[in-house]
N, CA and C atoms as an extended XYZ file, in Angstrom:
534
Properties=species:S:1:pos:R:3:atomname:S:1:resname:S:1:resid:I:1 pbc="F F F"
N        -2.515       18.763      -21.125 N   MET     1
C        -2.418       17.895      -20.027 CA  MET     1
C        -2.633       18.568      -18.732 C   MET     1
N        -3.476       17.994      -17.958 N   ASN     2
C        -3.674       18.511      -16.574 CA  ASN     2
C        -2.495       18.403      -15.611 C   ASN     2
N        -2.612       19.342      -14.831 N   SER     3
C        -1.371       19.234      -13.779 CA  SER     3
C        -1.872       18.343      -12.600 C   SER     3
N        -1.048       17.952      -11.818 N   LEU     4
C        -1.304       17.091      -10.649 CA  LEU     4
C        -2.063       17.736       -9.674 C   LEU     4
N        -3.221       17.135       -9.354 N   ARG     5
C        -4.145       17.668       -8.413 CA  ARG     5
C        -3.662       17.442       -7.014 C   ARG     5
N        -3.939       18.351       -6.132 N   ALA     6
C        -3.553       18.316       -4.764 CA  ALA     6
C        -4.676       17.336       -3.800 C   ALA     6
N        -4.680       16.096       -4.415 N   ASP     7
C        -5.657       15.290       -3.852 CA  ASP     7
C        -5.189       14.922       -2.398 C   ASP     7
N        -6.248       14.672       -1.565 N   SER     8
C        -5.886       14.261       -0.093 CA  SER     8
C        -5.944       12.706       -0.250 C   SER     8
N        -5.005       12.132        0.489 N   VAL     9
C        -4.830       10.740        0.636 CA  VAL     9
C        -4.725       10.256        1.887 C   VAL     9
N        -5.538        9.146        2.232 N   ALA    10
C        -5.347        8.447        3.478 CA  ALA    10
C        -4.571        7.096        3.353 C   ALA    10
N        -3.844        6.750        4.118 N   VAL    11
C        -3.142        5.393        4.077 CA  VAL    11
C        -3.622        4.652        5.225 C   VAL    11
N        -4.062        3.358        4.738 N   THR    12
C        -4.557        2.490        5.885 CA  THR    12
C        -3.733        1.133        5.769 C   THR    12
N        -3.365        0.666        7.056 N   VAL    13
C        -2.703       -0.546        7.123 CA  VAL    13
C        -3.365       -1.479        8.226 C   VAL    13
N        -3.291       -2.716        7.867 N   VAL    14
C        -3.871       -3.549        8.699 CA  VAL    14
C        -2.717       -4.453        9.348 C   VAL    14
N        -2.616       -4.580       10.703 N   THR    15
C        -1.588       -5.528       11.228 CA  THR    15
C        -2.234       -6.573       11.971 C   THR    15
N        -1.473       -7.578       11.896 N   HIS    16
C        -1.579       -8.797       12.814 CA  HIS    16
C        -0.097       -9.344       13.034 C   HIS    16
N         0.289       -9.245       14.224 N   ASN    17
C         1.586       -9.858       14.452 CA  ASN    17
C         2.693       -9.499       13.562 C   ASN    17
N         2.667       -8.032       13.415 N   SER    18
C         3.502       -7.427       12.355 CA  SER    18
C         4.666       -6.593       12.957 C   SER    18
N         5.083       -6.937       14.056 N   GLN    19
C         6.127       -6.083       14.889 CA  GLN    19
C         7.304       -5.757       14.108 C   GLN    19
N         7.828       -6.929       13.254 N   SER    20
C         9.042       -6.764       12.663 CA  SER    20
C         8.987       -5.930       11.296 C   SER    20
N         7.829       -5.624       10.959 N   TYR    21
C         7.678       -4.811        9.641 CA  TYR    21
C         6.957       -3.361        9.722 C   TYR    21
N         6.202       -3.314       10.804 N   ILE    22
C         5.311       -1.934       10.795 CA  ILE    22
C         6.145       -0.703       10.978 C   ILE    22
N         7.193       -0.663       11.729 N   ARG    23
C         8.058        0.590       11.861 CA  ARG    23
C         8.547        0.996       10.486 C   ARG    23
N         9.186        0.075        9.732 N   SER    24
C         9.658        0.624        8.486 CA  SER    24
C         8.428        1.056        7.487 C   SER    24
N         7.493        0.353        7.646 N   CYS    25
C         6.306        0.644        6.666 CA  CYS    25
C         5.870        2.068        7.091 C   CYS    25
N         5.609        2.410        8.337 N   LEU    26
C         5.065        3.779        8.830 CA  LEU    26
C         6.085        4.825        8.435 C   LEU    26
N         7.366        4.557        8.656 N   GLU    27
C         8.340        5.413        8.537 CA  GLU    27
C         8.419        5.924        6.729 C   GLU    27
N         8.171        4.816        6.031 N   SER    28
C         7.997        5.273        4.543 CA  SER    28
C         6.701        5.967        4.117 C   SER    28
N         5.709        5.771        4.919 N   VAL    29
C         4.547        6.367        4.579 CA  VAL    29
C         4.696        7.838        5.074 C   VAL    29
N         5.235        8.035        6.135 N   LEU    30
C         5.251        9.411        6.750 CA  LEU    30
C         6.454       10.121        6.066 C   LEU    30
N         7.216        9.726        5.227 N   SER    31
C         8.209       10.401        4.369 CA  SER    31
C         7.851       10.589        2.855 C   SER    31
N         6.710       10.431        2.572 N   GLN    32
C         6.230       10.612        1.182 CA  GLN    32
C         6.381       12.200        0.730 C   GLN    32
N         6.692       12.417       -0.421 N   GLU    33
C         6.636       13.735       -1.121 CA  GLU    33
C         5.410       14.380       -0.977 C   GLU    33
N         4.406       13.447       -1.468 N   HIS    34
C         3.048       13.927       -1.405 CA  HIS    34
C         2.571       13.336       -0.028 C   HIS    34
N         2.334       14.151        1.126 N   PRO    35
C         2.168       13.601        2.351 CA  PRO    35
C         0.804       13.015        2.386 C   PRO    35
N         0.446       12.006        3.199 N   ALA    36
C        -0.697       11.479        3.387 CA  ALA    36
C        -1.411       12.340        4.465 C   ALA    36
N        -2.615       12.675        4.321 N   CYS    37
C        -3.469       13.502        5.127 CA  CYS    37
C        -3.716       12.784        6.454 C   CYS    37
N        -3.904       11.560        6.228 N   GLU    38
C        -4.478       10.799        7.453 CA  GLU    38
C        -3.831        9.252        7.144 C   GLU    38
N        -3.334        8.775        8.334 N   VAL    39
C        -2.793        7.392        8.370 CA  VAL    39
C        -3.588        6.631        9.565 C   VAL    39
N        -4.317        5.595        9.153 N   ALA    40
C        -4.867        4.842       10.111 CA  ALA    40
C        -4.394        3.363       10.066 C   ALA    40
N        -4.195        2.879       11.222 N   VAL    41
C        -3.626        1.457       11.454 CA  VAL    41
C        -4.642        0.678       12.371 C   VAL    41
N        -5.092       -0.348       11.832 N   VAL    42
C        -6.014       -1.398       12.569 CA  VAL    42
C        -5.185       -2.627       12.775 C   VAL    42
N        -5.060       -2.700       14.284 N   ASP    43
C        -4.365       -3.906       14.708 CA  ASP    43
C        -5.510       -5.136       15.051 C   ASP    43
N        -5.137       -6.207       14.283 N   ASN    44
C        -6.097       -7.323       14.628 CA  ASN    44
C        -5.583       -8.283       15.659 C   ASN    44
N        -5.786       -7.720       16.960 N   ASP    45
C        -5.383       -8.518       18.046 CA  ASP    45
C        -4.031       -9.058       18.028 C   ASP    45
N        -2.897       -8.446       17.681 N   SER    46
C        -1.569       -8.859       17.770 CA  SER    46
C        -1.111       -9.264       19.163 C   SER    46
N        -0.243      -10.153       19.339 N   ARG    47
C         0.354      -10.817       20.479 CA  ARG    47
C         1.868      -10.659       20.533 C   ARG    47
N         2.419      -10.040       19.616 N   ASP    48
C         3.801       -9.947       19.341 CA  ASP    48
C         4.505       -8.635       19.471 C   ASP    48
N         3.861       -7.671       20.110 N   GLY    49
C         4.461       -6.500       20.363 CA  GLY    49
C         4.298       -5.374       19.293 C   GLY    49
N         3.338       -5.641       18.314 N   THR    50
C         3.076       -4.869       17.257 CA  THR    50
C         2.513       -3.460       17.600 C   THR    50
N         1.636       -3.481       18.717 N   LEU    51
C         1.133       -2.158       19.283 CA  LEU    51
C         2.365       -1.301       19.872 C   LEU    51
N         3.269       -1.937       20.426 N   ASP    52
C         4.329       -1.403       21.050 CA  ASP    52
C         5.241       -0.703       19.982 C   ASP    52
N         5.439       -1.256       18.826 N   ALA    53
C         6.025       -0.703       17.678 CA  ALA    53
C         5.286        0.531       16.965 C   ALA    53
N         3.971        0.546       16.999 N   VAL    54
C         3.269        1.531       16.547 CA  VAL    54
C         3.057        2.726       17.465 C   VAL    54
N         3.038        2.487       18.561 N   MET    55
C         2.924        3.515       19.686 CA  MET    55
C         3.795        4.812       19.431 C   MET    55
N         4.969        4.758       18.997 N   PRO    56
C         5.822        6.051       18.812 CA  PRO    56
C         5.314        6.846       17.676 C   PRO    56
N         4.368        6.315       16.880 N   PHE    57
C         3.816        7.055       15.934 CA  PHE    57
C         2.417        7.637       16.079 C   PHE    57
N         1.958        7.386       17.379 N   ARG    58
C         0.503        7.702       17.772 CA  ARG    58
C         0.243        9.163       17.520 C   ARG    58
N         1.161       10.211       17.539 N   ASP    59
C         0.750       11.523       17.263 CA  ASP    59
C         0.546       11.804       15.874 C   ASP    59
N         0.808       10.899       14.824 N   ARG    60
C         0.609       11.143       13.416 CA  ARG    60
C        -0.140        9.944       12.824 C   ARG    60
N        -0.434        8.875       13.625 N   VAL    61
C        -1.363        7.831       13.054 CA  VAL    61
C        -2.496        7.545       14.030 C   VAL    61
N        -3.594        7.363       13.448 N   HIS    62
C        -4.859        6.937       14.204 CA  HIS    62
C        -4.776        5.429       14.200 C   HIS    62
N        -4.915        4.908       15.452 N   ILE    63
C        -4.520        3.515       15.906 CA  ILE    63
C        -5.964        2.925       16.329 C   ILE    63
N        -6.369        1.979       15.714 N   ILE    64
C        -7.612        1.117       16.035 CA  ILE    64
C        -7.194       -0.228       16.537 C   ILE    64
N        -7.749       -0.646       17.740 N   THR    65
C        -7.212       -1.911       18.165 CA  THR    65
C        -8.455       -2.884       18.130 C   THR    65
N        -8.310       -3.924       17.644 N   ASN    66
C        -9.394       -4.997       17.766 CA  ASN    66
C        -9.134       -6.020       18.810 C   ASN    66
N       -10.090       -6.561       19.484 N   SER    67
C        -9.851       -7.545       20.438 CA  SER    67
C       -10.024       -9.026       19.814 C   SER    67
N       -10.132       -8.937       18.528 N   PHE    68
C       -10.208      -10.173       17.849 CA  PHE    68
C        -9.580       -9.884       16.347 C   PHE    68
N        -9.375      -10.947       15.541 N   ASN    69
C        -8.904      -11.013       14.266 CA  ASN    69
C       -10.119      -10.624       13.302 C   ASN    69
N       -10.290       -9.415       12.854 N   ALA    70
C       -11.357       -9.091       11.843 CA  ALA    70
C       -10.986       -9.534       10.454 C   ALA    70
N        -9.973       -9.934       10.092 N   GLY    71
C        -9.493      -10.294        8.910 CA  GLY    71
C        -8.961       -8.973        8.100 C   GLY    71
N        -8.349       -9.426        6.921 N   PHE    72
C        -7.860       -8.266        6.180 CA  PHE    72
C        -8.964       -7.188        5.731 C   PHE    72
N        -9.860       -7.836        4.981 N   ALA    73
C       -10.948       -7.027        4.407 CA  ALA    73
C       -11.801       -6.152        5.450 C   ALA    73
N       -12.169       -7.027        6.546 N   GLY    74
C       -12.942       -6.269        7.625 CA  GLY    74
C       -12.226       -5.130        8.320 C   GLY    74
N       -10.974       -5.325        8.706 N   ALA    75
C       -10.117       -4.313        9.213 CA  ALA    75
C        -9.883       -3.285        8.138 C   ALA    75
N        -9.541       -3.412        6.997 N   GLN    76
C        -9.442       -2.392        5.998 CA  GLN    76
C       -10.717       -1.631        5.843 C   GLN    76
N       -11.791       -2.276        5.887 N   ASN    77
C       -13.076       -1.374        5.909 CA  ASN    77
C       -13.174       -0.502        7.137 C   ASN    77
N       -12.759       -0.956        8.374 N   GLN    78
C       -12.692       -0.140        9.458 CA  GLN    78
C       -11.766        1.086        9.416 C   GLN    78
N       -10.648        0.811        8.847 N   ALA    79
C        -9.712        1.760        8.567 CA  ALA    79
C       -10.136        2.904        7.650 C   ALA    79
N       -10.772        2.333        6.484 N   ILE    80
C       -11.227        3.176        5.639 CA  ILE    80
C       -12.424        4.206        6.085 C   ILE    80
N       -13.297        3.443        6.918 N   ALA    81
C       -14.331        4.381        7.548 CA  ALA    81
C       -13.944        5.305        8.412 C   ALA    81
N       -12.725        5.236        9.024 N   ALA    82
C       -12.150        6.217        9.923 CA  ALA    82
C       -11.478        7.323        9.210 C   ALA    82
N       -11.486        7.285        7.758 N   THR    83
C       -10.826        8.407        7.065 CA  THR    83
C       -11.821        9.122        6.223 C   THR    83
N       -11.416       10.378        5.685 N   ARG    84
C       -12.242       11.354        4.970 CA  ARG    84
C       -11.625       11.792        3.829 C   ARG    84
N       -10.488       11.204        3.308 N   SER    85
C        -9.704       11.766        2.141 CA  SER    85
C       -10.320       11.400        0.803 C   SER    85
N        -9.937       12.003       -0.152 N   ASP    86
C       -10.420       11.754       -1.551 CA  ASP    86
C        -9.739       10.270       -2.056 C   ASP    86
N        -8.689       10.063       -1.779 N   TRP    87
C        -8.039        8.787       -2.045 CA  TRP    87
C        -7.826        7.835       -0.861 C   TRP    87
N        -7.637        6.718       -0.971 N   VAL    88
C        -7.253        5.693       -0.019 CA  VAL    88
C        -6.080        4.778       -0.403 C   VAL    88
N        -5.032        4.771        0.240 N   LEU    89
C        -4.056        3.709       -0.233 CA  LEU    89
C        -3.940        2.553        0.879 C   LEU    89
N        -4.336        1.601        0.325 N   THR    90
C        -4.390        0.359        1.355 CA  THR    90
C        -2.955       -0.292        1.367 C   THR    90
N        -2.482       -0.647        2.458 N   LEU    91
C        -1.076       -1.105        2.474 CA  LEU    91
C        -1.081       -2.418        3.437 C   LEU    91
N        -0.108       -3.321        3.147 N   ASN    92
C         0.228       -4.470        3.986 CA  ASN    92
C         1.397       -3.808        4.847 C   ASN    92
N         1.494       -4.303        5.899 N   PRO    93
C         2.419       -3.710        6.997 CA  PRO    93
C         3.917       -3.962        6.435 C   PRO    93
N         4.147       -5.002        5.624 N   ASP    94
C         5.565       -5.321        5.245 CA  ASP    94
C         5.957       -4.556        3.902 C   ASP    94
N         5.030       -3.462        3.675 N   THR    95
C         5.482       -2.673        2.341 CA  THR    95
C         6.397       -1.659        2.891 C   THR    95
N         7.346       -1.206        2.001 N   GLN    96
C         8.149        0.024        2.207 CA  GLN    96
C         7.943        0.836        0.935 C   GLN    96
N         7.472        2.187        1.020 N   LEU    97
C         7.289        3.001       -0.173 CA  LEU    97
C         8.488        3.783       -0.540 C   LEU    97
N         8.747        3.909       -1.866 N   GLU    98
C         9.757        4.784       -2.250 CA  GLU    98
C         9.187        6.277       -1.994 C   GLU    98
N         9.922        7.165       -1.662 N   PRO    99
C         9.405        8.653       -1.375 CA  PRO    99
C         8.467        9.343       -2.302 C   PRO    99
N         8.504        8.831       -3.622 N   ASP   100
C         7.650        9.380       -4.563 CA  ASP   100
C         6.440        8.524       -4.926 C   ASP   100
N         6.235        7.492       -4.194 N   PHE   101
C         5.181        6.592       -4.518 CA  PHE   101
C         3.784        7.203       -4.587 C   PHE   101
N         3.352        7.957       -3.597 N   LEU   102
C         1.881        8.633       -3.727 CA  LEU   102
C         1.999        9.477       -4.832 C   LEU   102
N         2.999       10.232       -4.935 N   SER   103
C         3.089       11.324       -6.126 CA  SER   103
C         2.888       10.645       -7.404 C   SER   103
N         3.505        9.631       -7.724 N   GLU   104
C         3.526        8.915       -9.019 CA  GLU   104
C         2.132        8.118       -9.163 C   GLU   104
N         1.581        7.655       -8.106 N   LEU   105
C         0.149        7.010       -8.334 CA  LEU   105
C        -0.768        8.070       -8.545 C   LEU   105
N        -0.844        9.322       -8.026 N   LEU   106
C        -1.726       10.267       -8.226 CA  LEU   106
C        -1.494       10.847       -9.788 C   LEU   106
N        -0.096       10.955      -10.136 N   ARG   107
C         0.081       11.345      -11.439 CA  ARG   107
C        -0.456       10.514      -12.433 C   ARG   107
N        -0.415        9.034      -12.279 N   ALA   108
C        -0.965        7.962      -13.174 CA  ALA   108
C        -2.509        8.203      -13.186 C   ALA   108
N        -3.235        8.533      -12.176 N   ALA   109
C        -4.597        8.722      -12.005 CA  ALA   109
C        -5.061        9.907      -12.720 C   ALA   109
N        -4.280       10.943      -12.763 N   GLN   110
C        -4.699       12.305      -13.307 CA  GLN   110
C        -5.230       12.259      -14.779 C   GLN   110
N        -4.814       11.585      -15.808 N   PRO   111
C        -5.354       11.810      -17.040 CA  PRO   111
C        -6.905       11.436      -17.258 C   PRO   111
N        -7.263       10.576      -16.408 N   ASP   112
C        -8.718       10.072      -16.574 CA  ASP   112
C        -9.475       10.070      -15.409 C   ASP   112
N       -10.500       11.050      -15.248 N   ASP   113
C       -11.325       11.310      -14.143 CA  ASP   113
C       -12.087       10.009      -13.746 C   ASP   113
N       -12.168        9.090      -14.543 N   ARG   114
C       -12.906        7.866      -14.182 CA  ARG   114
C       -12.080        6.730      -13.515 C   ARG   114
N       -10.731        6.981      -13.396 N   THR   115
C       -10.028        6.085      -12.662 CA  THR   115
C       -10.321        5.955      -11.326 C   THR   115
N       -10.448        4.697      -10.853 N   GLY   116
C       -10.941        4.113       -9.747 CA  GLY   116
C        -9.945        3.596       -8.882 C   GLY   116
N        -8.896        2.956       -9.371 N   THR   117
C        -7.769        2.274       -8.560 CA  THR   117
C        -6.563        2.515       -9.410 C   THR   117
N        -5.566        2.550       -8.676 N   VAL   118
C        -4.059        2.770       -9.218 CA  VAL   118
C        -3.227        1.906       -8.512 C   VAL   118
N        -2.303        1.183       -9.155 N   CYS   119
C        -1.324        0.420       -8.520 CA  CYS   119
C        -0.002        0.848       -8.942 C   CYS   119
N         1.015        0.530       -8.138 N   GLY   120
C         2.474        0.920       -8.484 CA  GLY   120
C         3.056       -0.516       -8.828 C   GLY   120
N         4.581       -0.439       -8.859 N   LYS   121
C         5.200       -1.583       -9.083 CA  LYS   121
C         5.679       -2.057       -7.751 C   LYS   121
N         5.417       -3.167       -7.374 N   LEU   122
C         5.781       -3.866       -6.188 CA  LEU   122
C         6.894       -4.694       -6.266 C   LEU   122
N         7.999       -4.453       -5.488 N   ARG   123
C         9.210       -5.452       -5.623 CA  ARG   123
C         9.247       -6.186       -4.314 C   ARG   123
N         9.787       -7.396       -4.398 N   SER   124
C         9.929       -8.229       -3.389 CA  SER   124
C        11.129       -7.875       -2.509 C   SER   124
N        10.987       -8.137       -1.174 N   LEU   125
C        12.052       -7.821       -0.151 CA  LEU   125
C        12.362       -9.166        0.494 C   LEU   125
N        13.516       -9.437        0.992 N   HIS   126
C        13.992      -10.421        1.678 CA  HIS   126
C        13.149      -10.294        3.147 C   HIS   126
N        13.088      -11.438        3.759 N   PRO   127
C        12.322      -11.509        5.150 CA  PRO   127
C        12.933      -10.361        6.050 C   PRO   127
N        14.154      -10.069        6.045 N   ASP   128
C        14.665       -9.107        6.888 CA  ASP   128
C        14.404       -7.670        6.420 C   ASP   128
N        13.679       -7.394        5.445 N   LEU   129
C        13.366       -6.148        4.802 CA  LEU   129
C        14.428       -5.646        4.010 C   LEU   129
N        15.499       -6.255        3.714 N   SER   130
C        16.438       -5.833        2.834 CA  SER   130
C        16.268       -6.123        1.357 C   SER   130
N        16.827       -5.272        0.328 N   ARG   131
C        16.510       -5.589       -1.079 CA  ARG   131
C        17.261       -6.433       -1.558 C   ARG   131
N        16.858       -7.357       -2.456 N   PRO   132
C        17.738       -8.273       -3.217 CA  PRO   132
C        18.628       -7.616       -4.218 C   PRO   132
N        19.856       -8.087       -4.409 N   SER   133
C        20.845       -7.416       -5.314 CA  SER   133
C        20.259       -7.110       -6.551 C   SER   133
N        19.341       -8.022       -7.184 N   GLU   134
C        18.569       -7.897       -8.517 CA  GLU   134
C        17.038       -7.721       -8.122 C   GLU   134
N        16.607       -6.528       -8.367 N   PRO   135
C        15.115       -6.483       -8.027 CA  PRO   135
C        14.250       -7.473       -8.704 C   PRO   135
N        13.308       -8.099       -7.957 N   VAL   136
C        12.421       -9.044       -8.379 CA  VAL   136
C        11.034       -8.517       -8.107 C   VAL   136
N        10.088       -8.743       -9.077 N   LEU   137
C         8.855       -8.092       -8.964 CA  LEU   137
C         7.857       -9.010       -8.182 C   LEU   137
N         6.978       -8.430       -7.416 N   ASP   138
C         5.862       -9.078       -6.725 CA  ASP   138
C         4.654       -8.962       -7.586 C   ASP   138
N         4.285       -7.720       -7.953 N   SER   139
C         3.042       -7.438       -8.792 CA  SER   139
C         3.292       -5.951       -9.361 C   SER   139
N         2.699       -6.110      -10.642 N   THR   140
C         2.494       -4.669      -11.292 CA  THR   140
C         1.091       -4.492      -11.750 C   THR   140
N         0.147       -5.105      -11.059 N   GLY   141
C        -1.225       -5.124      -11.361 CA  GLY   141
C        -1.762       -6.556      -11.491 C   GLY   141
N        -3.029       -6.519      -11.582 N   ILE   142
C        -3.777       -7.902      -11.596 CA  ILE   142
C        -4.407       -7.925      -13.017 C   ILE   142
N        -4.147       -8.994      -13.816 N   LEU   143
C        -4.513       -9.287      -15.139 CA  LEU   143
C        -5.452      -10.568      -14.920 C   LEU   143
N        -6.201      -10.771      -16.012 N   PHE   144
C        -7.020      -12.097      -16.268 CA  PHE   144
C        -6.659      -12.671      -17.408 C   PHE   144
N        -6.515      -14.097      -17.388 N   SER   145
C        -6.189      -14.982      -18.588 CA  SER   145
C        -7.512      -15.061      -19.360 C   SER   145
N        -7.235      -15.617      -20.496 N   ASP   146
C        -8.451      -15.923      -21.510 CA  ASP   146
C        -9.542      -16.883      -20.621 C   ASP   146
N        -8.883      -17.700      -19.842 N   GLU   147
C        -9.610      -18.628      -19.033 CA  GLU   147
C       -10.234      -18.047      -17.647 C   GLU   147
N       -10.234      -16.721      -17.607 N   LEU   148
C       -10.748      -15.962      -16.505 CA  LEU   148
C       -10.069      -16.312      -15.173 C   LEU   148
N        -8.816      -16.695      -15.227 N   ARG   149
C        -8.045      -16.786      -14.013 CA  ARG   149
C        -7.166      -15.510      -13.846 C   ARG   149
N        -7.165      -15.078      -12.523 N   HIS   150
C        -6.499      -13.729      -12.387 CA  HIS   150
C        -4.973      -14.032      -11.874 C   HIS   150
N        -4.151      -13.151      -12.084 N   PHE   151
C        -2.734      -13.258      -11.655 CA  PHE   151
C        -2.085      -11.932      -11.434 C   PHE   151
N        -0.971      -11.973      -10.737 N   ASP   152
C        -0.202      -10.872      -10.583 CA  ASP   152
C         0.630      -10.628      -11.722 C   ASP   152
N         0.640       -9.508      -12.363 N   ARG   153
C         1.407       -9.502      -13.602 CA  ARG   153
C         2.905       -9.167      -13.152 C   ARG   153
N         3.759       -9.931      -13.737 N   GLY   154
C         5.318       -9.722      -13.511 CA  GLY   154
C         5.740      -10.431      -12.244 C   GLY   154
N         4.966      -11.200      -11.549 N   TRP   155
C         5.282      -11.937      -10.283 CA  TRP   155
C         6.551      -12.944      -10.598 C   TRP   155
N         7.566      -12.587       -9.845 N   GLY   156
C         8.712      -13.643       -9.796 CA  GLY   156
C         9.751      -13.110      -10.811 C   GLY   156
N         9.435      -12.256      -11.709 N   GLU   157
C        10.326      -11.659      -12.886 CA  GLU   157
C        11.304      -10.864      -12.457 C   GLU   157
N        12.564      -10.852      -12.952 N   SER   158
C        13.495       -9.735      -12.654 CA  SER   158
C        12.986       -8.411      -13.105 C   SER   158
N        13.137       -7.325      -12.441 N   ASP   159
C        12.557       -5.991      -12.865 CA  ASP   159
C        13.752       -5.326      -13.789 C   ASP   159
N        13.395       -5.402      -15.027 N   ARG   160
C        14.259       -4.880      -16.104 CA  ARG   160
C        13.638       -3.699      -16.807 C   ARG   160
N        12.690       -3.200      -16.124 N   GLY   161
C        12.065       -2.083      -16.746 CA  GLY   161
C        10.909       -2.385      -17.669 C   GLY   161
N        10.503       -3.616      -17.722 N   GLN   162
C         9.452       -4.010      -18.793 CA  GLN   162
C         8.063       -3.474      -18.432 C   GLN   162
N         7.975       -3.101      -17.080 N   PHE   163
C         6.616       -2.431      -16.597 CA  PHE   163
C         6.753       -1.096      -16.251 C   PHE   163
N         7.541       -0.233      -16.786 N   ASP   164
C         7.816        1.048      -16.441 CA  ASP   164
C         6.817        2.106      -16.817 C   ASP   164
N         6.055        1.685      -17.881 N   ARG   165
C         5.145        2.758      -18.457 CA  ARG   165
C         3.756        2.483      -17.863 C   ARG   165
N         2.853        3.574      -17.844 N   THR   166
C         1.595        3.434      -17.322 CA  THR   166
C         0.757        2.781      -18.358 C   THR   166
N         0.006        1.691      -17.801 N   GLU   167
C        -0.871        0.748      -18.547 CA  GLU   167
C        -2.098        0.527      -17.822 C   GLU   167
N        -3.137        0.045      -18.484 N   TYR   168
C        -4.343       -0.360      -17.887 CA  TYR   168
C        -4.306       -1.749      -17.307 C   TYR   168
N        -4.667       -2.169      -16.162 N   VAL   169
C        -4.771       -3.453      -15.727 CA  VAL   169
C        -6.153       -3.703      -15.138 C   VAL   169
N        -6.505       -4.819      -14.960 N   PHE   170
C        -7.789       -5.093      -14.214 CA  PHE   170
C        -7.975       -4.668      -12.873 C   PHE   170
N        -6.809       -4.679      -12.131 N   GLY   171
C        -7.070       -4.305      -10.659 CA  GLY   171
C        -5.716       -4.181      -10.059 C   GLY   171
N        -5.559       -3.904       -8.816 N   SER   172
C        -4.350       -3.870       -8.138 CA  SER   172
C        -4.394       -4.851       -6.822 C   SER   172
N        -3.299       -5.326       -6.333 N   THR   173
C        -3.135       -6.127       -5.229 CA  THR   173
C        -3.413       -5.187       -3.911 C   THR   173
N        -4.160       -5.776       -2.942 N   GLY   174
C        -4.473       -4.937       -1.728 CA  GLY   174
C        -3.326       -4.805       -1.039 C   GLY   174
N        -2.058       -5.259       -1.333 N   ALA   175
C        -0.789       -4.848       -0.618 CA  ALA   175
C        -0.407       -3.512       -0.629 C   ALA   175
N        -0.855       -2.885       -1.747 N   ALA   176
C        -0.622       -1.479       -2.050 CA  ALA   176
C        -1.611       -0.842       -3.288 C   ALA   176
N        -2.811       -0.536       -2.993 N   ALA   177
C        -3.746       -0.151       -3.945 CA  ALA   177
C        -4.324        1.174       -3.714 C   ALA   177
N        -4.158        2.079       -4.567 N   LEU   178
C        -4.762        3.485       -4.360 CA  LEU   178
C        -6.132        3.351       -4.809 C   LEU   178
């Protein structure tokens, strides 16, 4: 079994009127056991104070400001182009990572050099970012049905450990994809 590689990881976050979420997201990113080498935030013309919330992180985060809303994909492409790491973790600003999130994703990618995308288990939060008393899944990867419809595996289910082992899925949600 191979040991965990010391891969470099960039974390990219796209914001648009995300003031109430971005601080906790960046705090969780900057508290990872496997530190992100680069963190890039692209703001899509927020009007709610998002940039004020990001500014305290400016010495550790590359901030790109757009004077228009370039959309999620366009702004993620901007952020990715501003990084040079081996891996990129795309995040939504309302995500909070467990401290071992990056380490676990890299460990899952390790056995197969052909791995291109890795996702973790996403759990839903309340709008105030508190955790529900019973964990509820948002996504554990994207699957396709026999009719070729895609869906988030586990969405809305109680997390009882049913998706705790490493498995192949078709893809991962952009909310948190390595």
